[in-house]
C-alpha atoms as one frame of an Amber mdcrd trajectory, in Angstrom:
protein
  14.514 142.389 -20.728  12.912 143.205 -17.379  13.794 141.110 -14.269  11.737
 140.887 -11.103  14.202 143.028  -9.163  14.361 145.715 -11.820  16.012 146.476
 -15.061  18.632 144.135 -16.663  21.776 145.219 -18.417  24.340 143.543 -20.762
  27.673 144.282 -22.265  28.273 145.238 -25.942  30.880 143.271 -28.015  33.367
 146.098 -27.618  32.762 146.263 -23.859  33.328 142.525 -23.592  36.954 143.085
 -24.540  37.366 145.476 -21.586  35.712 142.932 -19.301  38.057 140.193 -20.493
  41.061 142.421 -19.747  39.687 143.171 -16.291  39.051 139.484 -15.641  42.592
 138.621 -16.673  43.865 140.987 -13.947  41.429 139.625 -11.355  41.768 135.826
 -11.894  39.226 133.292 -13.092  35.410 133.302 -13.449  35.196 130.804 -10.593
  37.109 133.129  -8.350  34.889 136.048  -9.326  31.700 133.996  -8.634  33.001
 132.907  -5.218  33.982 136.443  -4.304  30.637 137.908  -5.253  28.620 134.893
  -4.003  26.954 134.587  -7.392  26.289 131.537  -9.515  28.649 130.590 -12.321
  25.638 130.884 -14.661  25.262 134.580 -13.886  28.980 135.236 -14.324  29.035
 133.335 -17.644  26.009 135.274 -18.871  27.820 138.551 -18.072  30.905 137.584
 -20.019  28.848 136.348 -22.954  27.056 139.697 -23.315  23.693 138.286 -22.193
  21.261 140.237 -19.997  21.998 140.210 -16.232  19.957 141.734 -13.351  20.995
 145.363 -12.809  22.145 144.849  -9.215  24.293 141.888 -10.178  25.590 143.623
 -13.298  26.713 146.673 -11.265  28.250 144.459  -8.612  30.384 142.622 -11.173
  31.484 145.887 -12.747  32.461 147.296  -9.384  34.501 144.212  -8.433  36.326
 144.259 -11.798  36.808 148.053 -11.481  35.090 148.678 -14.780  34.198 152.337
 -15.358  30.460 152.975 -14.843  28.549 156.082 -15.865  25.117 156.294 -14.247
  23.635 158.460 -16.989  24.331 155.643 -19.461  21.808 153.290 -17.674  19.023
 152.048 -19.861  16.617 149.191 -20.118  17.959 146.794 -22.686  15.748 146.379
 -25.663  15.748 143.038 -27.454  18.683 142.886 -29.902  19.978 146.372 -28.958
  23.576 146.560 -27.564  24.047 148.571 -24.424  26.111 151.675 -23.868  26.300
 151.371 -20.070  30.078 151.047 -20.274  31.962 153.584 -22.302  33.421 152.076
 -25.498  37.163 152.673 -25.838  38.412 154.857 -28.680  39.707 152.916 -31.668
  43.299 154.157 -31.179  43.419 152.471 -27.794  42.253 149.056 -29.071  45.738
 147.803 -29.875  47.013 148.842 -26.416  44.113 147.032 -24.833  44.817 143.868
 -26.865  48.532 144.038 -25.940  47.582 144.360 -22.307  45.201 141.392 -22.539
  47.846 139.256 -24.239  50.422 140.016 -21.586  47.916 139.357 -18.840  47.069
 135.996 -20.297  50.725 135.145 -20.875  51.424 136.047 -17.273  48.512 134.042
 -15.899  49.346 130.845 -17.755  53.146 131.129 -17.641  53.654 128.741 -14.718
  51.106 126.241 -15.985  52.757 126.082 -19.392  56.182 125.559 -17.814  54.843
 122.897 -15.578  52.961 121.015 -18.328  55.598 121.312 -21.088  58.897 122.162
 -19.429  59.866 118.502 -18.760  60.315 115.484 -20.897  60.497 111.719 -20.187
  63.947 110.143 -20.228  63.138 106.978 -22.053  64.425 103.709 -20.528  65.252
 105.020 -17.073  61.754 106.000 -15.883  62.586 109.609 -15.155  61.311 113.069
 -16.159  63.921 115.765 -16.681  63.855 119.480 -17.453  63.551 120.034 -21.217
  66.672 122.150 -21.268  68.807 119.362 -19.793  68.323 117.113 -22.812  66.917
 119.068 -25.739  69.069 119.272 -28.864  67.618 121.668 -31.425  66.281 119.590
 -34.273  67.165 120.347 -37.864  64.413 120.794 -40.423  64.439 119.697 -44.017
  62.344 122.191 -45.913  61.498 119.694 -48.608  59.913 116.351 -47.767  61.568
 113.201 -49.108  58.087 111.957 -50.228  57.563 115.127 -52.274  60.331 114.198
 -54.701  59.172 112.872 -58.073  62.189 110.839 -58.987  61.584 107.812 -61.153
  61.866 104.415 -59.445  64.652 103.342 -61.893  66.646 106.497 -61.173  66.393
 105.980 -57.469  67.425 102.345 -57.823  70.461 103.302 -59.889  71.308 106.059
 -57.334  71.426 103.406 -54.576  73.189 100.739 -56.573  75.948 103.273 -57.483
  76.713 103.786 -53.825  75.481 100.824 -51.843  78.248 101.100 -49.260  76.604
 104.289 -47.905  74.230 102.326 -45.700  72.090 105.351 -44.841  69.143 105.397
 -47.182  67.933 108.955 -46.643  70.134 110.409 -49.385  68.608 108.229 -52.149
  67.488 110.403 -55.021  68.115 113.683 -53.261  71.284 114.522 -55.125  73.038
 117.374 -53.296  72.289 117.155 -49.534  69.512 119.512 -48.470  70.406 122.464
 -46.342  69.262 121.927 -42.731  67.564 124.724 -40.955  67.286 125.145 -37.135
  63.858 124.134 -35.907  63.516 127.328 -33.819  64.402 129.406 -36.836  61.506
 127.799 -38.785  59.056 128.597 -35.939  60.186 132.250 -36.003  59.203 132.565
 -39.677  55.535 133.243 -38.753  54.028 130.698 -41.134  51.791 127.696 -40.587
  53.746 124.426 -40.508  52.975 120.769 -41.138  55.896 119.038 -39.354  56.459
 115.359 -40.309  58.971 112.863 -39.092  59.613 109.284 -38.078  58.310 107.897
 -34.768  60.654 109.056 -32.005  62.298 111.666 -34.221  61.615 114.442 -31.753
  58.359 116.076 -33.076  56.649 116.366 -29.692  59.780 117.602 -27.978  60.167
 120.167 -30.792  56.680 121.575 -30.047  57.393 121.582 -26.340  60.556 123.584
 -26.974  58.546 125.990 -29.167  55.811 126.531 -26.579  58.326 127.060 -23.705
  60.476 129.395 -25.765  57.402 131.495 -26.603  56.379 131.295 -22.918  59.768
 132.636 -21.909  59.495 135.540 -24.393  62.273 134.263 -26.619  60.036 133.435
 -29.548  56.837 135.082 -30.786  56.543 137.030 -27.539  53.474 138.941 -28.861
  51.397 135.660 -28.992  49.776 133.414 -26.414  51.225 129.867 -26.838  48.920
 126.901 -26.648  50.035 123.276 -27.114  47.249 120.754 -27.626  47.841 117.015
 -27.861  45.230 115.964 -30.354  44.703 112.598 -28.737  43.631 114.492 -25.578
  41.521 116.805 -27.686  39.468 113.830 -28.885  38.415 113.395 -25.240  38.399
 117.016 -23.908  37.055 118.663 -27.055  33.893 116.512 -27.261  31.794 118.995
 -25.260  32.628 121.788 -27.683  32.044 119.528 -30.694  35.770 119.528 -31.608
  35.716 123.268 -32.339  39.023 124.979 -31.603  37.707 128.509 -30.912  35.352
 127.575 -28.000  38.008 125.163 -26.748  40.490 128.068 -26.542  37.787 130.239
 -24.874  37.442 127.471 -22.292  41.259 127.225 -21.820  41.739 130.972 -21.545
  38.565 131.512 -19.552  37.535 134.326 -21.919  34.040 134.940 -23.161  35.272
 136.432 -26.402  38.467 135.273 -28.111  37.475 136.574 -31.520  39.529 139.790
 -31.485  42.674 137.997 -30.234  42.403 135.403 -32.935  41.562 137.937 -35.664
  44.644 139.879 -34.674  46.758 136.684 -34.800  47.749 136.902 -31.158  47.984
 133.083 -30.623  50.489 130.419 -31.538  48.613 127.128 -31.696  50.706 123.943
 -31.664  48.786 120.731 -32.391  50.617 117.484 -31.745  49.976 114.132 -33.349
  47.485 114.398 -36.210  48.291 110.845 -37.085  47.226 109.742 -33.611  43.532
 110.615 -34.180  41.892 108.247 -36.697  38.485 107.284 -38.054  35.639 109.793
 -37.929  37.251 111.735 -35.079  40.396 112.172 -37.158  38.452 113.372 -40.164
  36.441 115.837 -38.076  39.497 117.218 -36.294  41.406 117.577 -39.605  38.523
 119.572 -41.091  38.303 121.746 -37.932  42.007 122.595 -38.105  41.608 123.635
 -41.736  38.483 125.677 -40.919  40.286 127.373 -38.043  43.242 128.260 -40.290
  40.840 129.719 -42.878  38.858 131.764 -40.299  42.018 133.050 -38.542  44.786
 133.307 -41.078  46.893 135.564 -38.752  47.168 132.842 -36.076  50.309 130.668
 -36.446  49.276 127.015 -36.513  51.879 124.169 -36.274  50.765 120.566 -36.703
  52.864 117.414 -36.288  52.224 114.172 -38.015  54.199 110.925 -38.597  53.097
 110.212 -42.109  54.318 112.107 -45.141  51.295 111.395 -47.339  48.210 113.544
 -46.953  44.895 113.630 -48.637  44.095 117.116 -49.793  47.714 118.266 -49.571
  47.030 121.236 -51.875  44.220 122.234 -49.501  46.684 122.482 -46.696  49.140
 124.512 -48.817  46.388 126.938 -49.794  46.017 127.661 -46.105  49.643 128.832
 -45.905  50.908 125.542 -44.505  54.484 124.712 -45.307  55.477 120.995 -45.163
  58.782 120.401 -43.402  60.477 117.298 -42.149  62.367 116.626 -38.901  65.837
 115.562 -40.093  67.835 112.659 -38.613  70.520 113.553 -36.200  73.843 114.466
 -37.776  77.046 113.471 -36.015  77.271 116.686 -34.013  73.704 116.346 -32.725
  74.200 112.674 -31.869  77.305 113.586 -29.827  75.560 116.465 -28.092  72.449
 114.439 -27.286  74.609 111.557 -25.888  76.586 113.914 -23.713  73.387 115.523
 -22.361  71.890 112.073 -21.766  74.788 110.680 -19.745  75.303 113.884 -17.688
  71.600 113.813 -16.789  71.534 110.139 -15.913  74.809 110.106 -14.017  73.911
 113.248 -12.083  77.472 114.506 -12.385  78.897 116.470 -15.228  82.431 115.098
 -15.152  81.375 111.507 -14.669  78.692 111.832 -17.310  81.071 113.285 -19.853
  83.593 110.497 -19.195  80.923 107.817 -19.730  79.658 109.680 -22.846  83.203
 109.719 -24.232  83.479 105.942 -23.903  80.055 105.511 -25.411  80.822 107.746
 -28.440  84.235 106.077 -28.988  82.503 102.693 -29.332  79.542 104.001 -31.309
  81.781 105.500 -34.070  83.914 102.356 -34.520  83.784 100.959 -38.058  82.648
  97.605 -36.637  79.595  99.320 -35.036  78.464 101.037 -38.241  75.085  99.177
 -38.254  74.398 100.367 -34.726  75.365 103.961 -35.605  72.949 103.731 -38.568
  70.113 103.218 -36.090  71.134 105.900 -33.621  69.974 108.804 -35.772  66.699
 109.533 -34.023  66.273 110.525 -30.369  64.334 107.437 -29.402  66.728 104.886
 -30.901  69.791 106.832 -29.709  68.189 106.805 -26.255  67.845 103.041 -26.477
  71.482 102.742 -27.438  72.504 104.935 -24.499  70.383 102.845 -22.103  72.055
  99.635 -23.237  75.565 101.080 -22.906  74.726 102.612 -19.519  73.565  99.301
 -18.128  76.569  97.286 -19.377  79.331  99.870 -20.127  79.409  98.260 -23.546
  77.076  97.262 -26.308  75.401  93.833 -26.302  77.839  91.160 -27.439  74.902
  89.895 -29.462  74.022  92.839 -31.790  70.790  91.132 -32.634  69.505  91.826
 -29.123  69.753  95.576 -29.656  67.945  95.326 -32.978  65.239  93.176 -31.380
  64.685  95.720 -28.682  64.613  98.535 -31.212  61.847  96.810 -33.157  59.897
  96.011 -30.063  60.134  99.612 -28.970  58.860 100.963 -32.298  56.228  98.254
 -32.775  54.680  98.285 -29.342  56.244 100.086 -26.416  56.500 103.641 -27.916
  52.759 103.975 -28.661  51.878 102.247 -25.377  54.051 104.606 -23.366  52.138
 107.517 -24.927  48.683 105.853 -24.588  48.103 105.948 -28.327  45.511 103.568
 -29.751  45.122 102.790 -33.398  42.002 101.516 -35.074  43.095 100.221 -38.488
  43.244  96.605 -39.715  46.915  96.527 -38.858  46.337  97.224 -35.160  44.522
  93.873 -34.692  47.636  91.926 -35.711  49.774  90.605 -32.866  53.367  91.824
 -32.573  54.569  88.428 -33.739  52.346  88.613 -36.807  53.545  92.179 -37.571
  57.136  90.961 -37.310  56.400  88.100 -39.685  54.844  90.519 -42.128  57.784
  92.856 -41.954  60.200  89.938 -42.317  58.276  88.717 -45.376  58.525  92.139
 -47.019  62.224  92.364 -46.125  63.175  89.049 -47.629  60.980  89.448 -50.779
  62.928  92.557 -51.637  66.354  91.441 -50.378  66.388  88.448 -52.684  66.326
  90.775 -55.674  69.269  92.455 -57.348  67.937  95.836 -56.226  67.231  94.972
 -52.635  66.142  98.189 -51.024  63.378 100.105 -52.926  59.759  98.987 -53.390
  57.355 100.459 -55.931  54.086 101.072 -54.150  52.107  98.530 -56.153  54.853
  95.940 -55.492  54.773  96.366 -51.712  50.987  96.518 -51.601  50.942  93.248
 -53.545  53.260  91.564 -51.009  51.110  92.753 -48.130  47.936  91.526 -49.830
  49.639  88.183 -50.457  50.822  87.696 -46.920  47.587  88.773 -45.199  45.208
  87.369 -47.787  43.436  90.682 -48.329  42.609  92.918 -51.310  44.834  95.527
 -52.817  42.707  98.383 -51.450  42.949  97.028 -47.900  46.703  96.476 -48.333
  47.068 100.188 -49.063  45.308 100.990 -45.756  47.727  98.600 -43.952  50.792
 100.173 -45.603  49.685 103.658 -44.423  49.041 102.281 -40.963  52.488 100.704
 -40.820  54.058 104.066 -41.796  52.047 105.902 -39.202  52.408 103.426 -36.312
  56.109 102.643 -36.256  57.735 104.220 -39.272  59.705 101.112 -40.211  58.421
 101.586 -43.754  58.653 105.090 -45.188  57.953 106.722 -48.541  61.306 107.804
 -50.061  59.764 109.427 -53.057  56.248 109.506 -54.494  55.057 105.918 -54.545
  58.577 104.556 -53.778  59.027 102.909 -50.373  61.805 101.305 -48.365  62.656
 100.270 -44.821  63.595 103.140 -42.569  67.001 101.506 -41.798  68.957  98.945
 -43.796  70.019  97.399 -40.426  66.411  96.638 -39.543  65.792  95.107 -43.007
  68.853  92.858 -42.633  67.786  91.783 -39.214  64.276  90.949 -40.386  65.715
  88.910 -43.321  67.849  87.013 -40.835  64.817  86.282 -38.629  62.872  85.002
 -41.661  65.581  82.514 -42.656  65.946  81.358 -39.034  62.207  80.630 -38.842
  61.079  79.642 -42.333  63.882  78.711 -44.760  66.329  75.758 -44.896  70.051
  76.658 -44.911  70.703  75.316 -48.374  68.526  78.114 -49.787  70.548  80.656
 -47.844  74.118  79.542 -48.640  73.725  80.345 -52.342  73.987  83.993 -51.326
  77.410  83.555 -49.669  79.467  85.364 -52.358  76.896  88.312 -52.462  78.362
  91.097 -50.303  74.987  92.728 -49.482  74.217  89.550 -47.605  77.243  89.807
 -45.284  75.360  91.327 -42.361  72.520  88.849 -42.811  74.892  85.854 -42.436
  76.512  87.427 -39.382  73.126  88.123 -37.789  71.902  84.565 -38.507  75.044
  83.168 -36.853  74.257  85.400 -33.900  70.537  84.416 -33.660  70.281  80.770
 -34.639  70.416  77.852 -32.275  71.335  75.600 -35.128  74.824  77.101 -35.789
  76.557  73.780 -36.417  74.401  72.899 -39.349  74.564  76.460 -40.804  78.382
  76.688 -40.576  79.017  73.225 -42.004  76.709  73.953 -44.956  78.524  77.267
 -45.539  81.876  75.410 -45.582  80.467  72.767 -47.994  79.216  75.474 -50.318
  82.637  77.139 -50.340  84.487  73.868 -50.944  82.348  73.048 -53.990  84.192
  75.802 -55.820  87.475  73.909 -55.360  86.378  70.679 -57.063  87.169  71.732
 -60.649  90.365  73.675 -59.845  93.384  72.777 -61.951  96.681  74.278 -63.045
  98.162  77.082 -61.016  95.122  77.612 -58.854  95.322  73.944 -57.764  99.054
  74.290 -57.166  98.469  77.406 -55.055  96.369  75.481 -52.540  98.859  72.601
 -52.493 101.648  75.111 -51.798  99.687  76.777 -48.999  99.297  73.411 -47.335
 102.973  72.483 -47.798 104.363  75.715 -46.416 101.965  75.669 -43.427 103.068
  72.097 -42.610 106.705  73.031 -42.879 106.354  75.957 -40.491 104.460  73.818
 -38.043 107.316  71.288 -38.148 110.043  73.904 -37.605 108.172  75.642 -34.781
 107.301  72.335 -33.104 110.948  71.377 -33.295 112.102  74.647 -31.892 109.489
  74.537 -29.133 109.984  70.982 -27.981 111.503  72.053 -24.645 109.204  75.093
 -24.068 105.583  75.787 -23.249 105.125  78.413 -25.954 101.921  78.658 -27.948
 101.964  76.725 -31.242 100.381  78.666 -34.091  97.305  77.180 -35.796  98.396
  75.751 -39.209  95.282  77.133 -40.907  96.294  80.579 -39.683  99.584  80.198
 -41.587  97.720  79.259 -44.749  95.441  82.277 -44.334  98.376  84.573 -43.714
 100.308  83.456 -46.779  97.164  83.571 -48.937  96.591  87.176 -47.936 100.276
  88.141 -48.033 100.846  87.202 -51.689  97.598  88.229 -53.338  96.909  91.496
 -51.617  93.200  90.884 -51.292  91.477  94.207 -50.560  90.350  94.696 -47.022
  91.454  95.501 -43.519  94.273  92.980 -43.011  94.240  90.526 -40.161  91.177
  91.969 -38.439  89.095  88.905 -39.333  91.593  86.328 -37.997  91.334  84.432
 -34.744  93.641  85.981 -32.199  96.031  83.050 -32.291  96.832  83.949 -35.874
  98.712  87.079 -34.838 101.898  85.511 -33.553 102.634  83.707 -36.860 101.538
  86.764 -38.819 104.194  88.729 -37.005 106.698  85.930 -37.193 106.469  85.930
 -40.985 107.720  89.483 -41.534 105.414  91.274 -44.023 108.190  93.577 -45.209
 109.743  90.642 -47.105 107.190  91.347 -49.792 109.258  94.132 -51.144 112.873
  94.887 -50.258 112.225  98.515 -51.085 110.419  98.598 -47.748 113.348  97.143
 -45.763 114.363  99.382 -42.862 117.121  97.144 -41.541 119.112  94.113 -42.589
 118.491  92.546 -39.190 115.256  90.568 -39.705 115.298  89.359 -36.170 115.432
  92.858 -34.726 112.664  93.967 -37.078 110.402  91.073 -35.972 111.064  91.689
 -32.299 110.336  95.380 -32.774 106.911  94.600 -34.283 106.149  92.106 -31.566
 106.944  94.663 -28.871 104.700  97.233 -30.558 101.798  94.848 -30.357 102.366
  93.716 -26.770  99.950  96.421 -25.461  97.289  95.474 -28.017  97.361  91.713
 -27.521  97.964  89.344 -24.688 101.324  90.030 -23.085 101.998  86.316 -22.501
 101.583  85.537 -26.238 103.883  88.447 -27.098 106.553  87.251 -24.701 106.279
  83.661 -26.045 106.644  85.055 -29.555 109.870  86.916 -28.649 111.262  83.717
 -27.222 110.296  81.720 -30.329 111.813  84.372 -32.656 115.055  84.522 -30.752
 115.745  80.839 -31.415 113.876  79.983 -34.589 114.765  83.148 -36.529 118.316
  83.102 -35.275 119.018  80.057 -37.472 117.772  81.851 -40.622 119.488  85.098
 -39.797 122.849  83.320 -39.224 122.625  81.788 -42.721 121.766  85.076 -44.337
 124.521  86.922 -42.476 127.030  84.496 -43.924 126.199  85.852 -47.369 126.803
  89.479 -46.407 130.142  90.973 -45.195 130.009  92.111 -41.600 131.243  95.603
 -42.628 128.176  96.183 -44.799 125.556  95.222 -42.218 123.322  97.909 -40.686
 123.932 100.522 -43.382 123.326  98.897 -46.759 119.545  98.984 -46.927 119.067
 102.515 -45.650 121.755 104.045 -47.850 120.762 105.861 -51.028 121.976 105.335
 -53.650 122.774 101.584 -52.944 126.394 100.936 -52.150 128.540  98.839 -54.431
 128.305  95.597 -52.448 124.477  95.725 -52.413 124.333  96.630 -56.052 126.438
  93.536 -56.874 125.028  91.079 -54.346 121.640  92.399 -53.175 119.517  90.464
 -55.604 121.253  87.205 -54.722 120.811  87.920 -51.086 117.096  88.526 -51.461
 116.694  85.368 -53.597 118.433  83.330 -50.921 116.193  84.856 -48.336 113.090
  83.852 -50.281 114.434  80.308 -50.668 114.941  80.087 -46.906 111.416  81.414
 -46.392 109.931  79.301 -49.165 108.345  82.387 -50.766 110.070  82.271 -54.117
 107.227  80.739 -56.098 106.264  82.974 -59.019 102.492  83.077 -59.361 100.805
  84.540 -62.434  97.028  84.606 -62.536  94.603  86.003 -65.106  91.671  88.259
 -64.164  89.190  85.366 -63.913  91.500  83.453 -61.601  92.059  86.579 -59.474
  88.315  87.152 -59.276  87.854  83.580 -58.109  90.552  83.990 -55.424  88.993
  87.222 -54.189  85.559  85.647 -53.931  86.943  82.506 -52.346  88.885  84.615
 -49.846  85.778  86.738 -49.047  83.634  83.613 -48.379  86.192  82.135 -46.075
  86.615  85.406 -44.282  82.811  85.573 -43.745  82.789  81.940 -42.563  85.502
  82.750 -39.916  83.563  85.821 -38.777  80.400  83.697 -38.403  82.372  81.150
 -36.411  83.333  83.951 -34.016  79.853  85.518 -34.021  78.068  82.326 -32.885
  78.036  81.538 -29.169  76.369  78.180 -29.690  78.599  76.500 -32.262  80.170
  73.331 -30.786  83.917  73.083 -30.338  84.053  70.006 -32.541  82.496  71.805
 -35.523  84.619  74.851 -34.916  87.822  72.774 -34.948  86.693  70.705 -37.953
  86.117  73.892 -39.992  89.293  75.656 -38.901  91.470  72.605 -39.616  90.493
  72.457 -43.325  90.462  76.176 -44.143  92.168  76.861 -47.492  93.126  73.227
 -48.062  92.986  71.713 -51.604  89.910  69.662 -52.172  91.820  66.384 -52.278
  93.277  67.023 -48.830  89.786  67.953 -47.500  88.292  64.724 -48.838  91.202
  62.723 -47.497  90.758  64.116 -43.998  87.003  63.489 -44.074  87.617  59.957
 -45.112  90.174  59.415 -42.309  87.731  60.894 -39.776  84.922  58.633 -40.976
  87.146  55.577 -40.435
């Protein structure tokens, strides 16, 4: 093409590669245009291989130090590539590409580190270097939703081990081997990385791009991380095509050779965050790009585990992997990093982290630990502990904040907008829907797993929509907050049993009368629900009284030995109260609660399974120590001096419980137990004391008189009653004991229960029904 000022020249495709290399050394196209005082249009035409006026063409070549041979000048004929620049020999092509890659890596190194080298520290409004907080994620190389286990098999798997509250192992048999996330990236394959909201997918990609940027991973590639929600906006001008988008990012006129040679690592974050037509177009573009450039490593993250055209992805060499929940070691490491970063001092941070972890791994905090298995929820737990140096006294407050975070604040903080039916529901309406689903399943014998048609039916029922729309809502719920996840193909559950229990508790507090709740008292899966309701409700008096009434109904038809047991418990408790009152008439010592004595004796003689004493009010401990547990079996006797033994136990507990109570106990024991010990000592020769019970084999005196001595001891202690119960009676006692234990825990959990109701319930614990009715009648008068 002829220009007014003379001939025009242009670059051939091969020569364009040399020009790109030269530009990478020089800077950007804008810099070049400014230096030469040329328009950006002229510069762009040069790098696209379009004709440029000869004078301008030669000026650009000179500035870029491109070799020019005058005898190669020629007028460009239409469609004919020029030879004005010498084409490089084929053997040098690889070296040229290597040089270009390193030039681009060098040019963008600082930008990549600035954009992706920090991460937000959730809850404290601070950005920190990625290396300060990152814990390498583990990858499961088989998705949970890819399993094809039958619903009945999964249900049986859970029911066989319901005490293992974590649901992620359902149906998986042997635990999958975890693989380091960075190891997976080094495998040089395309990846579809799925995971729960806040599981660390974005941070994982950030670590991948910065490791590549530092030369520690795929150093022969140019790393590019694109947040797809930004691509919806920024990629519009290139019609959502990845190749021209990369040309724009790299400021190269021709990226074809780099891509064909696989010299890029493309990380695409948040496929679930682009929806509607944009989402469909971008999904198709990613697939097209992977087909056109199979040597480029493409990594995509997505919340959901269910994909349309999954086989299409796999045909493009995409492996589906899942970000695993934190194991204990990772949870500890993350917590230590978090507190060191927030405290700004390694020693202080490690000390605070130690206190946090000690509390987190207590058995009583198991439901909290169950939540703290993803970075976002573990961060929330750290924030709460950092603010208070303890967890909330009301556990429900932590669960409420966790749900609010996942339902609303997490997407808002990342400026993610959804466009499904589900998005138009208010947070309150979403919580009601989730609570409805939680309670519909929890009221069933198998209370965890939904079949897909079942859960879709509940959604349709609650929202008044069709089955097809309910399927859209279900997928939207999985994508937005991950509180519902697909455990196996077409088998769903809540992400955490703790959240399901909390949502059930919320439903009963809002929608259901207490008499429909108390029928579940004996069912152990409902234990946390009752405790959470006691924590949440403002109507605790009514709830606790109805729980007590439901428990007492079981006593109405008692007869025979079971009835005599409850009479005996009442008699022995009253007798101890009389003795201690008599002994304490001139002191200010604490008087044990009579119901505590009944509880202690009930537990002492029937060995109900469970962690002894941990459910009792604190005032139960003095009498529990006073009544020496070793009397249950004289084979456990360590000394004949019962007084010394009791005092030894009390001293051992002084550090654990209030010192004043322990000192009062020692004073009580010294007087009250002295009377019993004196009587027992009269039955044993002084010469035999202190050595008889620890001597093996038993000495002659003990062999002859030991049984009588023990019998006398039991008479003095009123523990000589011989109880014999059949299996049905023992089952009743265990269930009755469990319900009363739960009632006491609910009494302690509630902060709004009135003192009158608390005293009324405590005073009639473990009484025979006749005595309960008698006291109610006396109170009514």
